[in-house]
C-alpha positions as CSV (number, residue, x, y, z in Angstrom):
1,M,250.2,65.7,111.7
2,A,248.2,63.5,114.0
3,Q,244.6,63.1,113.2
4,T,242.1,63.7,115.9
5,C,239.3,61.2,116.3
6,S,235.7,62.5,116.2
7,T,233.3,61.0,118.7
8,T,230.3,62.0,116.5
9,K,229.1,59.1,114.4
10,P,228.7,60.0,110.8
11,V,225.2,59.9,109.4
12,S,224.9,57.4,106.6
13,S,223.8,59.0,103.4
14,S,221.5,56.1,102.8
15,S,219.4,56.6,106.0
16,S,216.3,58.9,105.9
17,A,216.4,62.2,107.7
18,Q,214.2,62.4,110.8
19,K,211.1,64.5,110.3
20,P,210.6,67.3,112.8
21,K,207.7,66.9,115.2
22,K,204.7,69.2,114.5
23,T,204.3,71.9,117.1
24,A,200.8,72.8,118.5
25,E,201.0,76.0,116.4
26,S,201.7,74.0,113.2
27,K,198.7,71.7,113.7
28,K,195.5,72.6,111.9
29,T,192.9,73.9,114.3
30,K,189.7,71.9,114.2
31,L,186.8,74.2,114.1
32,T,183.9,73.1,116.4
33,K,180.5,74.0,115.0
34,V,178.5,75.8,117.6
35,A,174.8,75.8,117.0
36,K,173.5,79.4,117.0
37,R,170.8,79.9,119.5
38,T,167.9,82.0,118.3
39,P,167.2,84.7,120.9
40,K,163.9,84.2,122.7
41,K,161.1,86.6,121.9
42,P,159.8,88.7,124.8
43,F,156.2,88.8,125.6
44,R,154.2,90.5,128.4
45,N,152.8,87.7,130.5
46,I,149.6,88.1,132.6
47,P,150.0,85.7,135.5
48,Q,147.3,83.7,137.3
49,G,144.7,85.8,139.0
50,A,145.5,89.0,137.1
51,G,144.1,90.9,134.2
52,R,143.1,94.4,133.0
53,T,142.9,96.6,130.0
54,F,146.3,97.2,128.3
55,T,147.5,99.9,125.9
56,F,150.9,99.4,124.3
57,P,153.3,100.6,121.5
58,F,154.0,98.6,118.4
59,P,155.3,96.0,118.1
60,T,154.1,94.1,121.3
61,T,153.3,90.5,122.1
62,I,151.0,90.0,125.1
63,G,149.3,87.0,126.6
64,T,148.8,84.6,129.4
65,T,150.2,81.1,130.0
66,A,149.9,78.0,132.1
67,C,146.1,78.0,132.2
68,N,145.9,74.4,133.4
69,T,142.5,74.5,135.1
70,C,142.1,78.3,134.6
71,L,140.6,80.3,131.8
72,G,142.7,82.6,129.6
73,L,140.7,85.4,128.0
74,Y,141.7,87.9,125.2
75,V,139.4,90.7,124.0
76,P,140.5,93.2,121.3
77,L,139.3,96.8,122.0
78,T,141.1,99.2,119.7
79,R,144.1,99.0,117.3
80,N,146.6,99.0,120.3
81,T,144.4,98.3,123.3
82,C,143.0,94.9,124.6
83,F,141.8,93.2,127.7
84,I,143.7,90.1,128.8
85,A,142.9,88.0,131.9
86,H,143.9,84.8,133.6
87,F,140.8,83.7,135.6
88,N,141.5,81.3,138.5
89,F,138.5,80.2,140.5
90,E,139.0,77.4,143.1
91,P,135.9,75.9,144.6
92,Q,136.0,75.1,148.3
93,S,134.2,72.6,150.5
94,N,131.2,73.9,152.5
95,T,133.2,73.6,155.7
96,G,135.7,76.1,154.4
97,R,138.6,73.7,154.8
98,T,141.4,74.3,152.2
99,R,141.4,71.7,149.5
100,T,144.4,70.2,147.9
101,Q,144.7,71.5,144.3
102,R,143.8,68.3,142.5
103,L,141.9,68.1,139.2
104,K,138.9,66.4,140.7
105,N,138.4,69.4,143.1
106,Y,137.8,71.6,140.1
107,E,134.7,69.7,139.2
108,V,131.6,71.7,140.2
109,G,127.9,71.0,140.8
110,P,125.0,73.1,139.5
111,A,125.0,75.6,142.4
112,C,128.8,76.3,142.4
113,Y,128.7,76.4,138.6
114,R,126.2,79.2,138.6
115,A,128.1,81.1,141.2
116,V,131.3,81.0,139.1
117,V,129.3,82.2,136.0
118,M,127.9,85.1,138.0
119,M,131.3,86.1,139.5
120,T,132.9,85.9,136.1
121,K,130.4,88.4,134.7
122,E,130.8,90.6,137.7
123,F,134.6,90.8,137.2
124,L,134.1,91.6,133.5
125,N,131.6,94.3,134.4
126,D,134.2,95.9,136.7
127,A,136.8,95.6,134.0
128,Q,134.6,97.3,131.4
129,W,134.0,100.2,133.7
130,K,137.6,100.6,134.8
131,G,138.9,100.2,131.3
132,C,136.4,102.7,129.8
133,W,135.4,100.2,127.0
134,G,132.1,101.8,126.3
135,A,129.4,99.6,124.8
136,L,130.3,96.1,123.7
137,T,130.9,95.9,120.0
138,P,130.8,93.3,117.2
139,N,134.6,93.6,116.9
140,M,135.0,92.6,120.5
141,R,132.8,89.5,120.0
142,R,134.5,88.5,116.7
143,G,138.0,88.8,118.1
144,L,137.3,87.3,121.6
145,R,139.4,84.2,122.3
146,M,139.5,81.8,125.3
147,V,141.8,79.0,126.3
148,C,141.3,76.3,128.9
149,P,142.6,72.7,128.8
150,K,139.8,71.6,131.2
151,A,136.7,72.9,129.5
152,G,134.5,70.9,127.2
153,V,135.6,67.5,128.6
154,T,132.9,64.9,127.9
155,G,131.2,63.8,131.1
156,K,132.9,66.4,133.3
157,T,132.0,69.9,134.4
158,Y,134.9,72.0,135.6
159,T,135.3,75.6,136.7
160,G,136.7,76.3,133.2
161,D,133.3,75.5,131.7
162,A,131.6,77.8,134.1
163,M,134.0,80.7,133.5
164,A,133.6,80.2,129.8
165,E,129.8,80.4,130.1
166,G,130.2,83.6,132.2
167,V,132.3,85.2,129.4
168,S,129.9,84.1,126.7
169,E,126.8,85.4,128.6
170,F,128.5,88.8,129.3
171,F,129.7,89.4,125.8
172,G,126.7,87.7,124.1
173,V,129.0,85.4,122.0
174,T,127.9,82.1,120.4
175,G,129.4,79.5,118.2
176,E,133.2,78.9,118.0
177,N,134.1,81.9,120.1
178,A,132.0,80.7,123.0
179,V,134.1,77.5,123.3
180,P,137.6,77.7,124.8
181,R,140.4,76.2,122.8
182,R,141.8,73.3,124.8
183,C,145.4,74.5,125.4
184,G,147.1,76.4,128.2
185,N,148.9,79.3,126.5
186,L,147.5,82.3,124.5
187,L,149.7,85.0,123.0
188,V,148.7,87.9,120.7
189,R,151.2,89.7,118.5
190,Y,150.5,93.3,117.6
191,A,152.4,95.0,114.8
192,E,151.9,98.4,113.0
193,G,149.5,98.0,110.0
194,A,148.7,94.4,110.7
195,A,145.8,92.6,112.3
196,P,146.5,91.1,115.8
197,A,147.9,87.6,115.4
198,V,146.7,85.1,117.9
199,I,149.2,82.4,118.8
200,Y,148.3,79.1,120.6
201,S,151.7,77.9,121.8
202,D,152.3,74.5,123.4
203,D,154.5,74.3,126.5
204,A,157.6,73.1,124.7
205,E,157.4,75.8,122.1
206,L,156.8,78.4,124.8
207,R,159.9,77.4,126.7
208,R,162.0,77.2,123.6
209,G,161.0,80.4,121.9
210,W,159.5,82.9,124.3
211,E,160.5,84.8,127.4
212,A,157.9,86.2,129.9
213,T,158.3,89.8,131.0
214,D,156.5,92.4,133.1
215,E,154.7,89.8,135.3
216,D,154.7,92.1,138.3
217,D,153.1,95.1,136.6
218,N,149.6,93.8,136.5
219,E,146.3,94.2,138.3
220,N,145.0,91.3,140.3
221,F,141.4,90.5,140.6
222,A,139.7,90.7,143.9
223,M,139.9,87.4,145.7
224,A,136.8,85.2,145.9
225,E,136.1,81.8,147.4
226,F,133.5,79.5,145.9
227,F,131.7,76.9,147.9
228,D,129.9,73.7,146.7
229,D,126.5,74.9,147.9
230,G,126.7,78.0,145.6
231,R,127.9,80.6,148.2
232,V,130.6,83.1,147.4
233,M,132.9,84.9,149.8
234,K,134.4,88.0,148.2
235,E,136.5,90.4,150.2
236,G,135.0,89.2,153.4
237,T,131.4,89.6,152.2
238,A,129.3,86.5,151.6
239,E,127.0,86.4,148.6
240,G,124.5,83.7,147.5
241,P,123.9,80.9,147.5
242,F,123.3,81.2,143.8
243,E,120.6,79.0,142.4
244,A,121.5,76.5,139.6
């Protein structure tokens, strides 16, 4: 019987068997470590030119930020009520021309300085009446805190210095509480059964860990313009000039 020839070459028993290629499914999946982002903590932010008496549930964090040439003020009133404000007073030239917002334009002479002091006290008097604070108390004075990066600068007198003096005169505070801390952000954390915790946050920490909320639900102060000669224009009515 004739033998048929096979066209398939025999595999030598001495050669190694070819290893099958690994499929995508057979490869080990490399796990990429993803850094967990800590959720930002919400806080009620009182923006520039706003402020009033606030009552809130626990827990709550409230404060004001970006007080570059402005003054941030916190005053405790009751266990869940406080006054927070972001004072922003911009002096103008006597001609009434609008000034560019440069740091040097926030330096004030004696007459304008006194005008800012008096207006700060006037705004606080209105806030006391509207917020039904009653008489000022030792607790308010002890807990009062201010922030302003441009206050207490050697050789300079800025609006921040004048606003701080107005606050100090109104509340009758002296010593450390009469001097603003030279930073731009002031937060206060309220929790049930704990004393209010004041937080002085720098800008980087604020961006990284906090999220501002409720900025539109605030009460703005009446607008006032301050002039170098000590005059004040408030709601269309001129006052002063105030004497240094």
